[in-house]
Steps between C-alpha positions, in 0.01 A plus 500: 500500500756648729504871563331738262412452133352768276192404305490557127220711352331180380524346848353816655211469255448140612500603867247777424271256322542230763418724797148549359447127553477210264199498269237236572551299185608146417847627409570804719870520411414499130256789553763686703756441223265636234443812709873583507608361164683193626439131442345284768827305519700821560270607785513159667879479460553848650264433793663163566839674503375753755361219717825302471719797597272607786374822343147358522432295810144397422187570301191564708131533437286797596142379517241777493264302719225766511454462125431132568226583752715432804444814704608403852848423615689490824859476605513257789800552724618230737743478791659160436803362687805557281589130486153420357437790263656349185308173527171673580551747216553210256179339621310827455613535139343163420154651556342632181349800681839619633628723221815633669703380796829632636707548813609834645698603805301603803515860624475446872336599722240667274473237227552133596397349165743315275286304251267670253249350261249660265157348455248615236131425481169619356377612844644584840323195640672272249840644592434463874387141440821423312707647784316278748547195277871576463536549876322172580667287228851613594440495877573870543232577760758578770698749290409870508375644171328805354276515194560828316237567233592736219321833515607632160618358170816648355606478138640154444795468266851369486810704566603791278867491405521731199305821441545490123708353222721811497597476868851426610461159664740247640460156651642436844503147642138400542342836422468750219555861603441826318803729528 
């Protein structure tokens, strides 16, 4: 998609239904289609079109880990040399206990960290043990890091793009905006 394209009323309805998340069923697109009066094939075709034209960049998962009994999590921030950060980040993502890993620009002099990874566990001790294992296995002992444990749990959900089926909504390259 180049520029701006208005969504039809039916497409707005699909966006509204989709932003609530896919149902946990064998055929989530079929269930979504039933909810809005489409066929499964129509939903898949429309979503594929949005992916192909760049309106949707990716589908992501929001895991409500507390509901699974995983009550401790920490963001581990690292100060990794820029020429090594991509390779180390790739190695981190290969660990099953690393649930999120990304690079950010430093904010010197206050914040020297440029690599972030999230680790979840059933106890603080488990999380700390995983950080130590990660540090040892990847040879990161000489790099500064901080372990930042979450103090509160916020509502976990995907992005909201449309406030209701009657809203005036348009798609702009990679995002859906309410006007």
